[in-house]
Residue, then its C-alpha position, 0 to 999 in steps of 0.5 A: m277632735d272638734i268640728s271645726t278641726f277637723a273641716i281644715r283638716l279636710i280642706f288642707l287634705f283635698l287641696p289636690g282634688v280642689i285645684s283639679s276641679t276648678i282648672y277642669g270645670q274651667l276647661r270642659g265650661k260651667g254644667k248644670r250640677k248638684d252640689f253633692e256632685d262637685y264635692l264628689v268631682i273633689a274627692v275623685f280628684s283628690i283620691v287619683n292624685y294622691g293615688l298617683t303620688g303615691l305610686f311615684l313616692y313607692l317607686l321613690s323608696h324601692f331607690g333608698v328614698k326615704v319617704e312612705p307612701f299615702k300617707a295623706i290617702r290615710a291621713i284623710y279617714d284617721s285622724n291619728v295620722a298627724i300631718d307631718f313633712n312626708v304628708g305636706l310634700e305629697i300634698a304637693l306632689a298631689s296638686l301638681a298632679g292634679l293639673g295633669t289629670a283636670f287637663i286629661a280630664s277635660y281631654i276626654d270630655e270634650n273628645k267624648h272619647i267613653n260615649r264613643l266608647g259605649r256606642r262602640l258596645k251599644a251601651t249608648s247611643r248618646f254623644g255625651d254634650e249636655d244638649v242639642w243647642d251644646y252637639i250643633n255647635r261643636s259639630p267638627d263638620i258645622r261653620w257657616v250658619y244662618v242663625r234666624d231671629h225670630k225678635l228682629k224677624l231677621y236673619y244672618y248668615g255667617w260662622i259662629q266662635v264663640f257660643s254660650d254655655p247650655y241651659k243658660e241664655r243663648e248667647l252667640l258671637l259671628r264673625q262675616v255676617d251678613v243679615y236678611d231680612n227673614d221675609t223677602g230675603q233682601l240683603l239688610y248689611k254687611t258687618d264684620v262681628m256680630y255678637l246676639c243674644r236671645k232668648k232659647e226660643d228667638l233663634t234658630i239654627e241652620a247649618e250645611s254640613a259636608s254630608n247632609r243639611i242639619v237642622a236645630q229648631g230652638e224650643n218651642s218654636a212654632p210650625a210656621e217659623k219653619s220656613a223655606l229656604s230664603g231666596e238668596r239662600t237657594k240661588l246659593l245651593d243652586e250655583g253648588r249644584q251647577g257646580r256640581e254639573s258642570i263637573v260629571q260633563t266634564r269627566i263623561s266630555r274626558r271619556v269619550q276624549r278617551e275610546p278609539a275613534p268609531v270606525d265606519a260601518e261601510a268601510s267594515g261592511d257593518t250596519s248599525p241602527t244608529e249612529a256612533g255620534d248619535a250615542e248620548p252618555s247617561e245623565r247622573s242624578 
């Protein structure tokens, strides 16, 4: 068998892996991988797809169906195995199985199950994202963000609908955007949709999560760019703080209402250094 025939044979046999790898790459995005890693992914998907198909055909053979399981796997490394109807059937079934394995692999990668298991076993501290840009934009508790544009000296307040893959120029599609002057904090205008494309050092993302404040600085940002929150943002935080204080005062009032009325000191004969009405509840910080 010459080289060209052998190459065509391998391409035909690795077709289920190519299908799975293509769908998997489309679902998870194009990462920064070398060529040999792409070939390795195709080979792994092919073996998994043929393994699942072989098990299925093996079960069918126990019910009287005349099939020869795992013949396609043997045809990969043994050129003497002919590509007949049985091998063609395995390739077709493995290609169908490849659709499912691609979605399962993408689900595992998207939810970082391998890294979660590794952190539980204390085998790693990594979260599994490509870089911090990918981690911030995929965080489920981050929605409304401040994006500082160091190139135009503006900042934008809105929520991120779409973001670019890692290792590329930073692209963002923002919705319900308020545009402010970065120096004065003055609101300039509002827009429903905004597309941004900047170099990675030209953008800074600041976000308020439910539990804490997460600030993701662009690479190589100057220390002077780490400025204080704008006047508008401080106003929003003050409003939220006032709302929390109002809730605390409401709870204190309800607690006081549930307490029994104080007994008259003269009627009971008891003396108290302070009147009941002078007691003040302690303030929660």
